[in-house]
Backbone as CSV, one residue per row, in Angstrom:
resi,resn,N_x,N_y,N_z,CA_x,CA_y,CA_z,C_x,C_y,C_z
1,MET,-54.057,-71.420,33.427,-55.257,-71.378,34.318,-56.303,-70.499,33.142
2,GLU,-57.316,-71.085,32.788,-58.360,-69.965,32.133,-58.772,-69.012,32.766
3,ARG,-58.800,-67.762,32.611,-59.353,-66.419,32.988,-61.164,-66.392,33.246
4,SER,-61.497,-67.327,32.696,-62.858,-67.513,33.552,-62.913,-67.694,35.116
5,VAL,-61.890,-68.758,35.245,-61.740,-68.719,36.560,-61.971,-67.758,37.759
6,ALA,-61.301,-66.910,37.412,-61.375,-65.294,38.224,-62.726,-65.196,38.142
7,ARG,-63.459,-65.044,37.284,-65.266,-64.706,36.975,-65.785,-65.328,38.194
8,LYS,-65.435,-66.687,37.684,-66.214,-67.591,38.702,-65.605,-67.635,40.565
9,MET,-64.936,-67.250,40.644,-64.394,-67.008,42.161,-65.100,-65.742,42.541
10,TRP,-64.905,-64.770,41.837,-65.562,-63.679,42.484,-67.282,-63.656,42.198
11,GLN,-67.757,-64.536,41.473,-69.177,-64.830,41.501,-69.485,-65.557,42.769
12,ALA,-68.577,-66.353,43.521,-69.124,-67.387,44.424,-68.519,-66.562,45.600
13,LEU,-67.263,-65.644,45.916,-67.037,-65.060,47.226,-67.866,-63.564,47.186
14,GLU,-67.999,-63.144,46.172,-68.467,-61.670,46.485,-69.962,-61.798,47.724
15,PRO,-71.066,-62.794,47.446,-72.116,-62.484,48.508,-71.226,-62.951,49.546
16,ILE,-70.447,-63.605,49.997,-69.826,-63.934,51.423,-69.000,-62.307,52.037
17,HIS,-68.573,-61.952,51.023,-68.113,-60.609,51.498,-69.273,-59.337,51.566
18,SER,-69.978,-59.666,50.324,-70.910,-58.137,50.574,-72.197,-58.160,51.565
19,ALA,-72.625,-59.564,51.956,-73.353,-59.423,53.125,-73.506,-58.430,54.277
20,VAL,-72.213,-58.254,54.401,-71.992,-57.102,55.742,-72.920,-55.312,54.955
21,TYR,-72.912,-55.586,53.621,-73.232,-53.979,53.324,-74.989,-54.094,53.407
22,PHE,-75.479,-55.016,53.038,-76.957,-55.336,53.049,-77.627,-56.027,54.279
23,ALA,-76.795,-56.656,55.185,-77.542,-56.981,56.314,-78.590,-56.110,57.102
24,PRO,-79.588,-56.511,57.350,-80.649,-55.683,58.330,-79.815,-54.936,59.483
25,MET,-78.819,-55.745,59.994,-78.344,-54.959,61.478,-77.433,-54.252,61.149
26,ALA,-76.937,-54.013,59.737,-75.803,-53.326,59.651,-75.723,-52.068,60.426
27,ARG,-77.002,-51.147,59.739,-76.913,-50.075,60.803,-76.835,-49.591,62.012
28,GLU,-77.739,-50.289,62.690,-77.384,-50.726,64.249,-76.293,-50.956,64.897
29,ILE,-75.227,-51.779,63.997,-74.322,-52.115,64.372,-73.352,-50.919,64.525
30,TYR,-73.330,-50.275,63.497,-72.424,-48.987,63.138,-72.866,-47.939,64.034
31,ASP,-74.124,-47.751,64.332,-74.367,-46.568,65.008,-73.913,-46.816,66.576
32,ALA,-74.065,-48.233,66.956,-73.291,-48.157,68.388,-72.253,-47.889,68.129
33,VAL,-71.489,-47.942,67.605,-70.012,-47.233,67.911,-69.661,-45.458,67.247
34,GLY,-70.793,-44.968,67.157,-71.148,-43.666,66.960,-71.413,-42.967,65.641
35,LEU,-71.377,-43.567,64.409,-71.721,-43.583,63.310,-73.131,-42.989,63.251
36,LYS,-73.160,-41.921,62.198,-74.684,-41.619,61.601,-75.275,-41.947,60.623
37,GLY,-75.877,-43.103,60.776,-77.011,-43.503,59.472,-76.046,-44.727,58.407
38,TYR,-76.898,-45.250,57.542,-76.469,-46.215,56.808,-75.289,-46.017,55.865
39,TRP,-75.231,-44.960,55.477,-74.192,-44.271,54.175,-72.730,-44.079,54.723
40,MET,-72.964,-43.372,55.996,-71.537,-43.410,56.896,-71.132,-44.475,57.163
41,GLY,-71.523,-45.598,57.815,-71.489,-46.786,58.094,-70.367,-47.440,56.995
42,TYR,-71.119,-47.595,55.450,-70.538,-47.969,54.824,-69.661,-47.490,53.989
43,PHE,-69.138,-46.348,54.059,-67.882,-45.537,53.696,-67.082,-45.715,54.790
44,ALA,-67.316,-45.584,55.823,-66.248,-45.494,57.176,-65.840,-46.832,57.233
45,SER,-66.819,-47.971,57.235,-66.374,-49.414,57.460,-65.384,-49.969,56.050
46,ARG,-65.665,-49.535,54.679,-64.844,-50.013,53.872,-63.842,-49.522,53.723
47,SER,-63.415,-48.358,54.321,-62.208,-47.399,54.175,-61.359,-47.490,55.524
48,ALA,-61.921,-47.989,56.595,-61.221,-47.875,57.991,-59.804,-48.687,57.887
49,ALA,-59.443,-49.528,57.340,-57.991,-50.041,56.633,-57.307,-49.068,56.949
50,PHE,-57.608,-47.888,55.998,-56.524,-47.104,55.758,-56.411,-46.022,56.947
51,GLY,-56.880,-46.154,57.859,-56.869,-45.534,58.766,-58.039,-44.235,58.533
52,PRO,-58.113,-42.728,59.395,-58.624,-41.835,59.100,-59.033,-41.292,57.318
53,ALA,-59.405,-42.194,56.701,-59.319,-41.951,55.387,-60.332,-40.450,54.940
54,SER,-59.811,-39.507,54.016,-59.884,-38.564,53.482,-61.438,-38.760,52.413
55,PRO,-61.761,-37.610,52.242,-62.804,-37.924,51.177,-62.162,-38.213,50.015
56,GLU,-61.091,-37.554,49.641,-60.561,-37.616,48.512,-59.872,-39.431,48.361
57,LEU,-59.701,-39.933,49.263,-59.016,-41.221,49.165,-59.864,-42.264,49.055
58,VAL,-61.285,-41.839,49.575,-62.138,-42.866,49.400,-62.909,-42.603,47.922
59,MET,-63.017,-41.415,47.283,-63.264,-41.356,45.728,-62.568,-41.786,45.001
60,ALA,-61.194,-41.867,45.344,-59.826,-42.648,44.724,-60.251,-44.041,44.627
61,THR,-60.079,-44.367,45.452,-60.372,-46.444,45.903,-61.694,-46.926,45.612
62,PHE,-62.823,-46.026,45.615,-63.997,-46.660,45.615,-64.353,-46.390,44.171
63,TYR,-64.371,-44.992,43.746,-64.114,-44.748,42.354,-65.536,-44.329,41.903
64,ASN,-66.548,-45.011,41.945,-67.791,-45.015,41.219,-69.173,-44.424,42.112
65,PHE,-68.733,-43.605,43.289,-69.757,-42.732,43.828,-69.995,-41.751,43.697
66,ALA,-70.957,-40.796,43.599,-71.021,-38.984,43.248,-70.576,-38.650,44.547
67,GLU,-69.510,-37.577,44.031,-68.647,-36.998,45.131,-69.615,-36.421,46.850
68,ARG,-70.799,-35.873,46.144,-71.475,-35.154,47.280,-71.768,-36.468,48.023
69,MET,-72.025,-37.811,47.666,-71.868,-38.889,48.800,-71.136,-39.095,49.306
70,VAL,-70.208,-39.394,48.888,-69.003,-39.325,49.913,-68.515,-38.393,51.007
71,ARG,-68.611,-37.065,50.612,-68.854,-36.157,51.155,-69.555,-35.992,52.483
72,ARG,-70.710,-36.295,52.177,-71.693,-36.239,53.229,-70.955,-37.449,54.629
73,ALA,-70.533,-37.994,54.441,-70.341,-39.083,55.334,-68.878,-39.493,55.735
74,ILE,-67.747,-38.869,54.754,-66.084,-38.695,55.463,-65.984,-37.235,54.708
75,PRO,-65.269,-36.474,55.940,-64.490,-37.320,56.963,-65.205,-37.143,58.238
76,ASP,-66.524,-36.959,58.332,-67.526,-36.371,59.473,-67.258,-37.841,60.394
77,ALA,-67.389,-39.127,59.466,-67.276,-40.324,60.535,-66.140,-40.269,60.979
78,TRP,-65.004,-39.910,61.295,-64.195,-39.516,61.985,-64.148,-38.738,63.184
79,ARG,-64.915,-37.873,63.384,-65.468,-37.268,64.485,-66.293,-37.881,65.376
80,PHE,-66.873,-38.811,64.981,-67.991,-39.560,65.611,-67.342,-40.794,66.259
81,SER,-66.628,-41.593,65.562,-65.737,-42.917,66.115,-64.104,-42.740,65.574
82,THR,-63.651,-44.258,65.509,-62.375,-44.145,65.023,-62.059,-45.584,64.282
83,PRO,-61.329,-45.388,63.437,-61.233,-46.671,62.582,-61.280,-47.929,63.335
84,GLU,-60.495,-47.729,64.138,-60.415,-49.252,65.224,-61.548,-49.768,65.645
85,ASP,-62.280,-49.069,66.133,-64.144,-49.190,66.673,-64.739,-49.431,65.403
86,VAL,-64.299,-48.968,64.325,-65.011,-49.039,62.938,-65.227,-50.546,62.482
87,LEU,-63.728,-50.661,62.486,-63.302,-52.228,61.725,-63.707,-53.411,62.880
88,ALA,-63.872,-52.771,64.150,-64.236,-54.099,65.131,-65.572,-54.216,65.173
89,ALA,-66.407,-53.033,64.436,-67.854,-53.288,64.366,-67.990,-54.110,63.164
90,ARG,-67.322,-54.368,62.325,-67.384,-54.590,61.032,-67.091,-55.836,60.884
91,LEU,-66.422,-56.431,61.826,-66.070,-57.866,61.977,-66.925,-58.524,63.106
92,ARG,-67.594,-57.631,63.851,-68.794,-58.547,64.683,-69.958,-58.769,63.755
93,LEU,-70.224,-57.761,62.565,-71.306,-57.982,61.554,-70.814,-59.001,60.679
94,ALA,-69.443,-59.152,60.202,-69.037,-60.145,59.624,-69.304,-61.703,60.087
95,ASP,-69.150,-61.710,61.475,-68.997,-62.572,61.960,-71.040,-63.389,61.747
96,MET,-71.799,-62.433,61.883,-72.856,-62.432,61.791,-73.544,-63.361,60.288
97,THR,-73.155,-62.539,59.506,-73.268,-62.374,58.157,-72.748,-63.791,57.665
98,THR,-71.320,-63.866,58.004,-71.048,-65.530,57.253,-71.505,-66.670,58.328
99,ARG,-71.699,-66.289,59.505,-72.314,-67.724,60.193,-73.834,-68.276,59.428
100,ARG,-74.460,-66.890,59.032,-75.736,-67.260,58.174,-75.611,-68.010,56.970
101,ILE,-74.569,-67.346,56.145,-74.461,-68.056,54.868,-73.669,-69.402,54.969
102,LEU,-72.855,-69.816,56.082,-72.432,-71.258,56.079,-73.475,-72.028,56.746
103,GLY,-74.169,-71.546,57.622,-74.748,-72.286,58.576,-74.178,-73.161,59.503
104,PRO,-74.486,-74.687,59.388,-73.629,-75.361,60.347,-72.456,-75.415,59.955
105,ALA,-71.997,-75.181,58.806,-70.401,-75.373,58.417,-69.633,-74.319,58.649
106,ALA,-70.276,-73.484,59.462,-69.524,-72.171,60.053,-68.491,-72.528,61.195
107,ASP,-68.721,-73.842,61.761,-68.106,-74.448,62.950,-67.531,-75.519,62.515
108,GLY,-67.533,-75.928,61.203,-66.748,-77.206,60.791,-66.524,-77.041,59.482
109,ASP,-67.461,-77.154,58.794,-67.036,-77.729,57.180,-66.294,-76.486,56.534
110,ALA,-66.431,-75.384,56.871,-65.717,-74.241,56.148,-64.784,-73.794,56.088
111,SER,-64.039,-74.778,57.037,-62.611,-74.975,57.832,-61.515,-75.041,56.030
112,GLU,-62.444,-75.831,55.183,-61.156,-76.151,54.205,-61.155,-75.058,53.049
113,ALA,-62.495,-74.529,52.916,-62.722,-73.376,52.028,-62.142,-72.515,52.750
114,ALA,-61.665,-72.137,53.969,-60.940,-71.266,54.409,-59.827,-71.074,54.420
115,VAL,-59.048,-72.437,54.367,-57.692,-72.421,54.156,-57.426,-72.085,52.837
116,ILE,-58.275,-72.702,51.622,-57.680,-72.730,50.594,-57.688,-71.252,49.788
117,ALA,-58.893,-70.302,50.192,-59.291,-68.907,50.013,-58.036,-68.114,50.596
118,GLU,-57.334,-68.547,51.944,-56.584,-67.747,52.242,-55.108,-68.014,51.802
119,ALA,-55.039,-68.991,51.152,-53.858,-69.378,50.455,-53.702,-68.436,49.188
120,ALA,-54.963,-68.369,48.400,-55.229,-67.734,47.497,-55.010,-65.878,47.772
121,ALA,-55.293,-65.480,48.880,-55.547,-64.207,49.455,-53.911,-63.760,49.452
122,ARG,-53.677,-64.478,50.239,-52.001,-64.434,50.785,-50.517,-64.513,49.675
123,ALA,-51.300,-64.920,48.627,-50.690,-65.126,47.161,-50.650,-63.977,46.745
124,ALA,-52.090,-63.128,46.570,-51.947,-61.835,45.779,-51.361,-60.737,45.981
125,ARG,-50.742,-59.889,45.035,-49.549,-59.244,45.049,-50.416,-57.458,45.616
126,PRO,-49.629,-57.095,45.983,-50.307,-55.608,46.540,-50.263,-54.424,45.716
127,GLU,-49.083,-54.717,44.603,-48.393,-53.402,44.122,-49.572,-53.215,43.508
128,GLY,-50.054,-51.402,43.273,-51.025,-50.649,42.474,-52.127,-51.524,43.005
129,ARG,-52.496,-51.715,44.142,-54.196,-52.535,44.662,-54.221,-51.623,46.073
130,PRO,-54.477,-50.470,46.132,-54.691,-49.937,47.369,-55.409,-50.149,48.050
131,LEU,-56.819,-50.705,47.617,-57.554,-51.238,49.063,-57.520,-52.371,49.008
132,PHE,-56.944,-53.486,48.419,-56.649,-54.728,48.675,-55.178,-54.354,49.847
133,ALA,-54.354,-53.918,49.365,-52.944,-53.432,50.134,-53.951,-53.097,51.634
134,ALA,-54.915,-51.942,51.826,-55.022,-51.696,53.092,-55.223,-52.495,53.921
135,HIS,-56.257,-53.450,53.536,-57.307,-54.787,54.142,-55.966,-55.918,54.590
136,ALA,-54.928,-56.195,53.396,-54.175,-57.064,53.565,-53.021,-56.915,55.038
137,SER,-53.073,-55.632,55.386,-52.685,-55.220,56.818,-53.229,-55.435,57.797
138,LEU,-54.337,-55.669,57.725,-54.942,-56.239,58.865,-54.734,-57.477,59.391
139,PRO,-55.163,-57.776,60.728,-55.079,-59.198,61.513,-55.574,-60.391,60.843
140,TRP,-55.530,-61.493,60.285,-55.803,-62.508,60.118,-56.855,-62.964,61.299
141,PRO,-58.336,-62.933,61.261,-59.012,-63.415,62.286,-59.072,-64.768,62.351
142,GLU,-59.364,-65.536,63.594,-58.851,-66.775,64.214,-59.985,-68.044,63.710
143,GLU,-60.980,-67.215,63.844,-62.491,-68.885,63.341,-62.005,-69.007,61.642
144,PRO,-62.351,-70.565,61.933,-62.505,-70.663,60.119,-63.042,-69.446,59.038
145,HIS,-64.596,-69.476,59.701,-65.434,-68.823,59.010,-65.157,-67.217,59.021
146,MET,-64.473,-66.879,59.881,-64.017,-65.433,59.690,-62.981,-65.145,58.678
147,ARG,-62.020,-66.096,59.072,-60.817,-66.578,58.113,-61.095,-66.738,56.396
148,LEU,-62.363,-67.221,56.118,-62.599,-67.479,54.785,-63.538,-65.558,54.390
149,TRP,-64.214,-65.406,55.281,-64.995,-63.949,55.094,-63.433,-63.239,54.808
150,HIS,-62.458,-62.920,55.484,-61.460,-62.031,55.159,-60.818,-62.419,53.891
151,ALA,-60.888,-63.367,53.235,-59.816,-63.781,52.069,-60.775,-63.532,51.219
152,ALA,-62.345,-63.608,51.276,-63.143,-63.256,50.246,-63.147,-61.533,50.419
153,THR,-63.053,-60.832,51.414,-62.842,-59.522,51.309,-61.504,-59.024,50.462
154,LEU,-60.168,-59.544,50.880,-59.131,-59.348,50.265,-59.059,-59.628,48.882
155,LEU,-59.857,-60.752,48.394,-59.924,-61.342,46.703,-60.909,-60.215,45.846
156,ARG,-61.925,-59.642,46.569,-62.899,-58.592,45.736,-61.898,-57.634,45.684
157,GLU,-61.340,-57.173,46.481,-60.187,-55.375,46.674,-59.447,-56.013,45.761
158,HIS,-59.179,-56.832,45.888,-57.500,-57.135,44.795,-58.619,-56.935,43.236
159,ARG,-59.486,-57.259,43.061,-60.300,-57.733,42.042,-60.775,-55.849,41.561
160,GLY,-61.522,-55.737,42.192,-61.466,-54.316,42.313,-60.900,-52.920,41.865
161,ASP,-59.644,-53.298,42.541,-58.431,-52.178,42.363,-58.301,-52.670,40.846
162,GLY,-57.864,-53.505,40.158,-57.476,-54.129,39.173,-58.724,-53.885,38.288
163,HIS,-60.070,-53.713,38.199,-61.102,-53.302,37.719,-61.141,-51.775,37.404
164,ILE,-60.602,-51.039,38.297,-60.691,-49.504,38.643,-59.546,-49.292,37.339
165,ALA,-58.465,-50.152,37.191,-57.136,-49.532,36.448,-57.205,-50.102,35.245
166,VAL,-58.311,-50.863,34.753,-58.880,-51.309,33.188,-59.918,-49.822,32.873
167,LEU,-60.364,-49.561,34.178,-61.513,-48.459,33.663,-60.423,-47.018,33.036
168,ILE,-59.813,-46.794,34.143,-58.722,-45.715,33.837,-58.109,-45.780,32.601
169,ASP,-57.633,-46.827,32.524,-56.582,-47.070,31.365,-57.694,-47.031,29.732
170,ARG,-58.933,-47.316,30.029,-59.807,-46.669,29.024,-60.889,-45.788,29.093
171,ASP,-60.386,-45.015,29.764,-61.035,-42.999,29.541,-62.317,-43.555,30.315
172,VAL,-62.945,-44.413,31.055,-64.221,-44.601,31.508,-64.491,-44.181,33.237
173,ASP,-64.975,-42.802,33.078,-65.118,-42.689,34.785,-66.255,-43.652,35.527
174,GLY,-66.266,-42.965,36.681,-67.390,-44.013,37.799,-68.286,-44.345,37.394
175,LEU,-69.028,-42.871,37.032,-70.300,-42.608,36.697,-70.772,-43.468,35.390
176,SER,-70.038,-43.151,33.726,-70.053,-43.706,32.847,-69.557,-45.357,33.190
177,ALA,-68.675,-45.831,34.075,-69.017,-47.264,34.192,-70.197,-47.786,34.819
178,HIS,-71.056,-47.456,35.257,-72.431,-47.596,35.674,-73.090,-47.729,34.662
179,ALA,-73.150,-46.924,33.321,-73.657,-46.512,32.232,-73.553,-48.164,31.362
180,LEU,-72.541,-48.004,31.281,-71.679,-49.491,30.581,-72.448,-50.373,31.341
181,SER,-72.744,-50.956,32.604,-73.465,-51.574,33.371,-74.450,-52.266,32.624
182,ALA,-75.506,-51.298,33.081,-76.591,-51.085,32.608,-77.068,-51.285,31.306
183,ALA,-75.987,-50.895,30.331,-76.216,-50.978,29.000,-76.166,-53.179,28.415
184,ALA,-75.402,-53.259,29.736,-75.164,-54.718,29.649,-76.211,-55.406,30.352
185,GLY,-77.013,-55.047,30.890,-78.133,-55.505,31.647,-77.902,-56.150,32.860
186,ASN,-76.814,-55.758,33.620,-75.650,-56.261,34.372,-76.655,-55.668,36.004
187,ILE,-77.279,-54.319,35.713,-77.742,-53.478,36.901,-79.181,-53.194,36.721
188,ASP,-79.991,-52.689,37.874,-80.825,-51.690,37.708,-80.943,-50.580,38.047
189,LEU,-81.689,-49.909,37.030,-81.137,-48.521,36.828,-81.720,-47.708,37.848
190,VAL,-82.589,-47.715,38.487,-83.185,-47.306,40.011,-82.208,-47.422,41.079
191,THR,-82.209,-49.005,41.000,-81.351,-49.269,42.252,-80.156,-48.762,41.778
192,GLN,-79.045,-48.205,40.822,-77.957,-48.150,40.605,-77.855,-46.618,41.020
193,LYS,-78.950,-45.848,40.739,-78.778,-44.170,41.039,-79.072,-44.123,42.120
194,GLN,-79.569,-44.773,43.177,-80.094,-44.462,44.295,-78.795,-45.068,45.135
195,TYR,-78.271,-46.518,44.989,-76.979,-46.609,45.603,-75.855,-45.941,45.659
196,ARG,-75.651,-45.407,44.447,-74.570,-44.336,44.230,-74.619,-43.112,44.118
197,GLY,-75.722,-42.685,44.587,-75.972,-41.020,44.474,-75.936,-40.499,43.438
198,ILE,-76.500,-40.897,42.204,-76.585,-40.254,40.696,-77.980,-39.614,40.462
199,THR,-77.480,-38.202,39.978,-78.807,-37.543,39.593,-79.351,-38.001,38.448
200,ASP,-80.428,-37.708,37.895,-80.658,-37.776,36.668,-80.010,-37.395,35.379
201,GLU,-79.863,-35.693,35.792,-78.955,-35.214,35.349,-77.201,-35.782,35.085
202,GLU,-76.796,-36.218,35.921,-75.659,-36.377,35.529,-75.149,-38.004,35.353
203,TRP,-76.661,-39.214,35.421,-76.404,-40.332,34.132,-76.603,-39.620,33.299
204,ASP,-77.412,-39.003,32.874,-78.015,-38.561,31.210,-76.050,-38.102,30.586
205,ALA,-75.738,-37.130,31.451,-74.438,-36.566,31.081,-73.360,-37.865,30.905
206,ALA,-73.463,-38.850,31.635,-72.375,-40.277,31.492,-72.814,-40.809,30.498
207,VAL,-74.057,-41.172,30.285,-74.826,-41.730,28.770,-74.033,-40.989,27.573
208,GLU,-74.237,-39.472,27.282,-73.582,-38.736,26.808,-72.361,-39.125,26.275
209,ARG,-71.655,-39.340,27.291,-70.360,-39.252,27.116,-69.946,-40.488,26.400
210,LEU,-70.460,-41.657,26.676,-70.501,-42.735,25.554,-71.295,-42.546,24.329
211,ARG,-72.236,-42.261,24.376,-72.417,-42.141,22.849,-71.658,-41.310,22.134
212,SER,-71.424,-40.359,22.285,-69.983,-39.488,21.547,-68.925,-40.305,21.240
213,ARG,-68.319,-41.569,21.947,-67.483,-41.876,21.587,-68.027,-43.615,20.999
214,GLY,-69.394,-43.309,20.448,-69.863,-44.636,19.427,-69.812,-45.647,20.189
215,LEU,-70.093,-45.865,21.860,-70.384,-46.777,22.202,-71.937,-47.574,22.606
216,LEU,-72.711,-46.228,23.137,-74.185,-46.443,22.965,-74.906,-45.632,22.096
217,ASP,-76.218,-46.200,21.639,-77.204,-45.665,20.983,-77.970,-44.814,21.387
218,ALA,-79.120,-44.212,20.772,-79.575,-43.315,20.998,-80.783,-43.720,22.169
219,LYS,-81.225,-44.722,22.525,-81.707,-45.786,23.193,-80.447,-46.004,24.394
220,ALA,-79.366,-45.612,24.732,-78.304,-45.718,25.629,-78.315,-47.255,25.618
221,GLU,-78.243,-47.969,24.383,-78.059,-49.059,24.095,-76.831,-49.345,23.581
222,PHE,-76.047,-50.916,23.724,-74.684,-51.067,22.923,-75.024,-51.133,21.688
223,THR,-73.953,-49.962,20.880,-73.713,-50.292,19.792,-72.718,-51.720,19.529
224,PRO,-72.674,-51.862,18.630,-71.612,-53.494,18.240,-69.638,-52.993,18.987
225,GLU,-69.579,-51.491,18.523,-68.671,-51.448,19.385,-68.390,-51.181,20.851
226,GLY,-69.634,-50.708,21.453,-69.466,-50.920,22.684,-69.913,-51.970,23.466
227,ARG,-70.337,-52.849,23.013,-70.356,-54.435,23.133,-69.191,-55.004,23.613
228,ALA,-68.486,-54.797,22.374,-67.049,-55.171,22.245,-66.098,-54.516,23.372
229,PHE,-66.480,-53.079,23.741,-65.639,-52.360,24.692,-65.836,-52.512,25.741
230,LYS,-67.046,-52.962,26.499,-67.419,-53.449,27.707,-66.952,-54.707,27.815
231,GLN,-66.805,-55.925,26.599,-66.277,-57.353,27.113,-64.930,-57.219,26.935
232,ALA,-64.269,-56.562,26.739,-62.590,-55.886,26.541,-62.273,-55.665,28.195
233,ILE,-63.189,-54.736,28.696,-62.889,-54.478,29.892,-63.402,-55.627,31.076
234,GLU,-64.114,-56.540,30.828,-64.286,-57.847,31.774,-63.518,-58.742,31.461
235,ASP,-62.838,-58.958,29.811,-61.808,-59.808,29.953,-60.657,-59.690,30.572
236,ARG,-60.063,-58.058,30.501,-59.097,-57.819,30.806,-59.338,-57.497,32.680
237,THR,-60.247,-57.371,33.287,-60.446,-57.310,34.663,-60.306,-58.719,35.044
238,ASP,-60.662,-59.748,34.459,-60.777,-61.176,34.625,-58.962,-61.483,34.830
239,GLU,-58.591,-60.996,34.019,-57.113,-61.650,33.743,-56.257,-60.987,34.900
240,LEU,-56.391,-59.888,35.197,-55.601,-59.041,36.171,-56.408,-59.675,37.509
241,SER,-57.329,-60.579,37.521,-57.492,-61.434,38.964,-56.677,-62.407,39.155
242,LEU,-56.354,-62.729,38.140,-56.389,-64.176,37.867,-55.200,-64.857,38.995
243,GLN,-53.878,-63.960,39.250,-52.683,-64.272,39.925,-53.083,-64.874,40.962
244,PRO,-54.000,-64.728,41.892,-54.106,-65.326,43.341,-54.489,-66.959,43.136
245,TYR,-55.260,-66.821,41.764,-56.081,-68.367,41.979,-54.587,-69.404,41.134
246,ALA,-54.147,-68.392,39.857,-52.928,-69.424,39.476,-52.342,-69.806,40.238
247,SER,-52.073,-68.812,41.302,-50.902,-69.204,42.422,-51.228,-70.625,42.957
248,ILE,-52.280,-70.575,43.409,-52.863,-71.964,44.336,-53.047,-72.869,43.276
249,GLY,-53.125,-72.524,41.910,-53.357,-74.110,41.112,-55.137,-74.547,40.530
250,ASP,-54.945,-75.072,39.642,-56.148,-75.461,39.025,-57.100,-76.697,40.215
251,GLU,-56.367,-77.451,40.728,-57.244,-78.741,41.546,-57.490,-77.407,42.708
252,ALA,-56.915,-76.769,43.387,-57.297,-76.254,44.979,-58.235,-74.924,44.172
253,SER,-58.495,-74.731,42.856,-59.732,-73.559,42.895,-60.280,-74.362,42.402
254,ALA,-60.716,-75.104,41.913,-61.686,-76.064,41.496,-62.723,-76.211,42.572
255,ARG,-62.027,-77.064,43.652,-62.362,-77.414,44.957,-62.705,-76.305,45.860
256,LEU,-61.969,-75.148,45.704,-62.804,-73.962,46.575,-64.195,-73.426,45.925
257,LEU,-64.504,-73.711,44.743,-65.727,-73.211,44.103,-66.525,-74.543,44.397
258,GLN,-65.854,-75.963,44.477,-67.121,-76.921,44.730,-67.536,-76.378,46.384
259,LEU,-66.728,-76.071,47.007,-67.075,-76.082,48.519,-67.921,-74.780,48.632
260,LEU,-67.563,-73.522,47.631,-68.632,-72.364,47.819,-69.912,-72.613,47.641
261,GLY,-69.929,-73.393,46.276,-70.915,-73.647,45.904,-72.236,-74.588,46.935
262,GLU,-71.987,-75.053,47.890,-72.708,-75.595,48.750,-73.211,-74.578,50.036
263,PHE,-72.897,-72.998,49.402,-73.413,-72.370,50.624,-74.110,-71.300,49.655
264,ALA,-74.378,-71.928,48.494,-75.052,-70.620,47.504,-76.655,-70.710,48.177
265,GLY,-77.139,-69.366,48.019,-78.287,-68.602,48.225,-79.201,-68.070,49.558
266,ARG,-77.580,-68.232,50.419,-77.903,-67.608,51.830,-77.389,-66.392,52.148
267,SER,-76.863,-65.556,51.123,-76.610,-64.341,51.748,-77.529,-63.183,51.431
268,ASP,-77.208,-62.002,52.099,-78.431,-61.261,52.474,-78.281,-59.972,51.407
269,VAL,-77.421,-60.734,50.170,-76.978,-59.390,49.228,-78.696,-59.550,48.294
270,PRO,-79.222,-58.713,48.346,-80.496,-58.464,47.423,-80.340,-58.718,45.817
271,TYR,-81.657,-58.943,45.233,-81.837,-58.621,43.798,-83.139,-58.098,43.137
272,PRO,-82.775,-56.878,42.699,-81.174,-56.405,41.829,-80.250,-55.903,42.756
273,ASN,-79.036,-55.610,42.574,-78.278,-55.021,43.799,-77.140,-54.105,42.880
274,PRO,-76.212,-53.499,43.501,-75.529,-52.228,42.781,-74.179,-53.255,42.222
275,ILE,-74.232,-54.031,42.430,-72.641,-54.846,42.803,-72.470,-55.397,41.222
276,GLY,-74.060,-55.846,40.455,-74.114,-56.799,39.502,-74.112,-58.202,39.342
277,LEU,-74.186,-58.534,40.264,-74.263,-59.967,40.921,-75.717,-60.296,40.679
278,THR,-76.568,-61.572,39.716,-77.808,-61.840,39.367,-77.866,-63.224,40.009
279,ARG,-78.782,-63.849,39.916,-79.219,-65.229,40.682,-78.678,-65.765,40.094
280,GLU,-78.625,-65.683,38.877,-77.904,-66.895,37.785,-76.578,-67.048,38.119
281,ASN,-75.752,-65.442,38.597,-74.019,-65.685,38.631,-73.572,-65.624,40.140
282,GLY,-74.756,-65.116,40.741,-74.281,-65.115,42.452,-74.685,-66.560,43.101
283,ALA,-73.721,-66.394,44.808,-74.131,-67.393,45.329,-75.608,-67.059,46.177
């Protein structure tokens, strides 16, 4: 199977999963279970599959947020709520966002996409994939649209865990990874600093680390070596993400991409966004 299939799947599935982070009602739903503010809701809801996760566990698995940003939310979140209540709230939010994305298909035609995506997610291996493994231990929802959302969640965390492994292997810390994405034109600099809690001084230091390796030039743009370095990271990430789709085969993967294309353009994910999706590659 061509590794490009893994990237296409990420581009198609990511807006389904990530709508929960950008939905207008997200803060209200998490506040209702005791959490305090948007970011506490984000860190707690994404890490709740671990149980009452520590700041260190969140930093290890999320990888690319400023430490102070994590520590403002975790572990205080677990004084105000429980992982069980937060996970239930997240499912309520996912139900709302996924119904919006799928439209009338949420109660019918989405079932085929859910079956294929679930097969891929169940085929994914947990070794070395902590966020994926934690979410894979959660019960599968009953309704087809929610099974599709859960499968999208598993597959994106599977890919993300692999991406972090590639970054670590190439000695790229979390903040420097953002600087590489900025040089590639994948993210908006102001948006990225805001969403990841990065100060100007920290950003400049990350750029300098890459510049000292010959990957960025004086304008924080790619050198030829830097462009090749970034492409190698993306290629290896795609390779490590391919296993679930190779397990279901080319025909099923092509059919899933076709079905997901029918839902394009309905997600709450904004543009620009900190994920790196663009209107050209996102749904």
